[in-house]
N, C-alpha and C positions, 0 to 999 in steps of 0.2 A: 671803571665808570659804568653805571647801570644804564638801562634804557627805559626808565620809568616815565620820562618826560616826552611829550610829542616832538620837541625840537630834536632830541637825540634820534628818535625813530626816523625823522625826515632825513637826518644826516646819513643814517644807515642806507636808506633807499637811494639817496643821491650818490653815495660812494659806489654802490653797486652799478648804477646806471653809467657812471664814468669809467667803468671797466675794472674796478678793483675786484680781486678774486674773493671767494667766500672765506678762505683762510685768513686773508689780509684783514677783512672786515671784522671777523670774529676776534682777532688779536687786537685790532685797533680799539674796538668798543667793549672788549671783554664780554661778549655775549655768545650764545650758542648758535649753531648753524640753523637750528629750528626757528630761533627768533628772527634771524635775517630772512629766512624763507617766508615766515608769517607776514612780516611787514611789507615784503616785496609783493606778496599776493594781494594785499589790501591797497597797494599803491596805485592801482589803476583807477581808484575813486579819486577824482580831483578835489583839491581843497584841503585845508588844515584839519577839518573834522575827521578825515580818514585815519589820522594818527592818534586820535584820542581813544580812551577806553570806552567800549560800548556799555550801554546800560545793562545791568544784570537783573533788572526787573523781569520777571517771567511774563511771557506773552499772554498766558491765561492765569488769572488769579482766582483761586478757589476760596471764596469767602466762607468764613465760619458761620456767620449769621445769614442764613439763606432766607428766602421768602417763607418757607415752611416754619423756620424758627421764629421769625418775626410774628407770624400768625399765631404761633403757640403762646408767645409772650402776651400778645394782645388778648387772646382768648382767656388766659389765666387772670389777667388784670380785670377784664370786663366781667368775668363770671364770678370772681371771688374777691375783687378789690385788694389783691395782695400787693405788697411792696416788692422792691427789687431783690431783697435778701431771700424772701420766701419763694419768689419765682425762681431764683437761682438754685435753691435747694431742690425744688420740685422738678426742674428741668434736668438736673444731673442725676437725681435719684427719685423718680416719681413712684408714689404708691401704686399698686396695680389698678385701682379704680381711676386714678388720675391718668395713668397711661391709657386705659381703655377710653376714657373721655376724650383725650387728645386724638387718639387714633380714629375715633368715631367722627369727630368734627373735621379733622384734617383729611380723612380718607386715605391715610397711608400709615405704614408702620413707624412708630416713634423710636428713634435712637437717642438715648440720653446724651446730653451735651453739657459741658462745663463752661459757663460764661462768667465774666466778671460783672459785678454790680453796675459798674460804669457802662459796660456794653448794653446791659438791659435798660439802664436809664436813658441811653442814647436812643434806643428803639421807642421807649415810652414818650420821650420828648418829640421824636419824629412824628408820631401819630397823635400828638396832643393828649397824652394820658397823664400829664402832670408828673413825669418822672424827674426827680431831683437828685443830685449827687448826695452821698452820705454826709451828715454833718461833721463838724470838727470834733476834736478830741474832747471828751467830757470827763470830769473828775468824779469818781464815785467812792463813797465810803463802803468798802467791800467786806463782806463776811462770808466765810464758807466753812462748813464742818470739815474736820480733818480726815475722817474716814466714812465709808458707806455705813448706813444704819446708826451713825452717831446722832442724827436728828432727821426726823421726817416733818415736813410742813404739810398741814392739812387745811383745806378750805372748801367752801361750797359755792358753786356757780349756779346762778339762776334766780328766779325761774325763767325758763325760755321755752319756746315752742319747737318741738321736733316731730315731724310727721303728723302734725295736727294735734299733738298731745302736750300738755303742760308738764315739764320735767325739771328736775334739778340734778346736778352732778356733784358727787363727792370725789374730790381729787386729792391724791396723796402723792407728794413728791419728795424724793431723797435729796437732802440739802447738799450733799457732797457731789453727787454725780448727775443730778437733774433727772435721774431715772424716774419715770412715772410708775410708782408702785401700784396705783389703782386709779381708775376713772370709771366710776359706776353711776348709772342713771337710776333715779328714783322719782316717783310721783310726789313724795314728801319725805323729808329726812328728819328723823327723831334720834335721840341719843342712842337707842337700842340699834338702829340701823347703822350708825357709825361704829358701834362696838362689834356688831356682826361682821361688817366689812373689814375692820381691823383684824379680827380673829382669822379671817380668811387670808389676809395678807401675811400675818405672822407665820402661818403654816407654809407659805410659799417662800418668804424672804427672810424669816427670822424676826426677832423683836428688837426695835430700836431702843437706844438709850434715852432718847428725849423726843418729845413731839412739840411742835410749835403751832399754836392755834390762836384764833381770835376769841372774843368774848361772847360768841353766839350761844344761844340757849342749848345747843346740842353738846357743848363742851364745858358744862358747868360741874356741879358737885358730883353727880353720878359718874360722869366721864372721868373726873379726876380721881375718884376713889378706885374705879376699875383699873386705871393705869397704875396707880400706886401698888395694887396687888400684883401687877405684872412686873413691878420694878422699873416702871417708866416714869421719868420726870416730865411734868407738864409745864410748859412755859407759855405765858399769854403775851400777846403783842400789846404795846401801849395803845391807848385809845386814839382813834383818828390818825393812826400811823401805819397804813398798810404796807409801807416799804419794808417793815421789819420782816415780813414773810414774802419778800420779793420773788423768790424762786417759784413758789406755788402760784403767786399772782401772775407771773410771766407765763407759767404753764396754762393757767386758765385763759389767758389771752390767746395763746397758741391754739387751745381747744376751740375757742370761739372763731378765730380767724381761719383755722385750717379744717375744722370738722363741721361746726354748725353751719358754715356757709355752703357746705355741700348740698344742703337742702334746696339751694337755688337751682341745682342742676339735676340731682339724683332723686328718684322716688325711693321711699323706705330706706333712707340712708342711715337710719339707726343700726341697720344690719352691718354697716361698715365700721362700727366702733372698734371691735377687736382688731381688725386689720389696721385701722388707723393707729391704735395704741402701739401695736408691734412695730409699725413703720417709724413712729416717733421715737421709740426707744432704741431700735437696732439699725435703722437706715437713714435717719435724719441727723446730719452733722450739726452739732450744737456749738455755736461760737462762744458761748459763755464758758465752756470747759475745754474748747478746742479739741473735741473728740466726740465719739458717739456715746450717749449715756450708758448703754449696756456694757460697752467696753470698760468704762471706768467703774461701774457698779460691781460687775462680776469679777473683774481682775483683782479687786481688793476685798471681795466678800464671798469667796468660794466656801469658806468654812461655814458661814451662816446659811448659805443656800443648801449645802449638803446636810 
């Protein structure tokens, strides 16, 4: 017979008080001497509650979401209008300039912390910042190139204003790994600018088998002939169907929501572009591939890089 129930523990104490020896009690209830001693020690507290298990809840609970973490979440939300997923990524692996920003505003050293999106949403709701739980499962018609450099997606973002200047961005993204091949700023973009930037990328990462572009003026006859000489197949997206180049469209959105918004806080934030691109490729976990883009790109593309 075990002693897991309060009734049994009461009988052990009662038997001891009636004069039964320790050995007799241990044999009668099949318990250890230490068990008898423990319940005798607690028997001086009157009432049935004395024989129940005590709560194992710690006296001091160290909360993961401290006031400092709450403030960091609200600062990122108010400064950049980021959602829960982007805040989660930045809190766990912040770029150096975001770390500097948090430490300057909070007035203390920032230690990266990994939180769930739901925890961040709870903080946003608590402070009335319109945080909502992630939506339900959505079905997508998904396509992905089989290997790195099988296909690059190319698009142009802009015009937008950065540090008071009208700029455009030429963004090139690897379809397989989501690795950002290039993100270059221009005051205007012509076909020759695209070809020059592609040549630079070829020297760094090799030549892709295919490029996916829209029907913009920069990607017409001259561009197609140039690619043909390089042995690159050019594929055009259907009209009014930007989903066909969804990877680069998503990358452009990241660029807008993670980099362009820095102008709300930093002066001359154009100087942070290289640092941002490196962080995006090497330190920002990408849910679409469940990995870091550089890990996936270089692990299967060593030959091309060398």
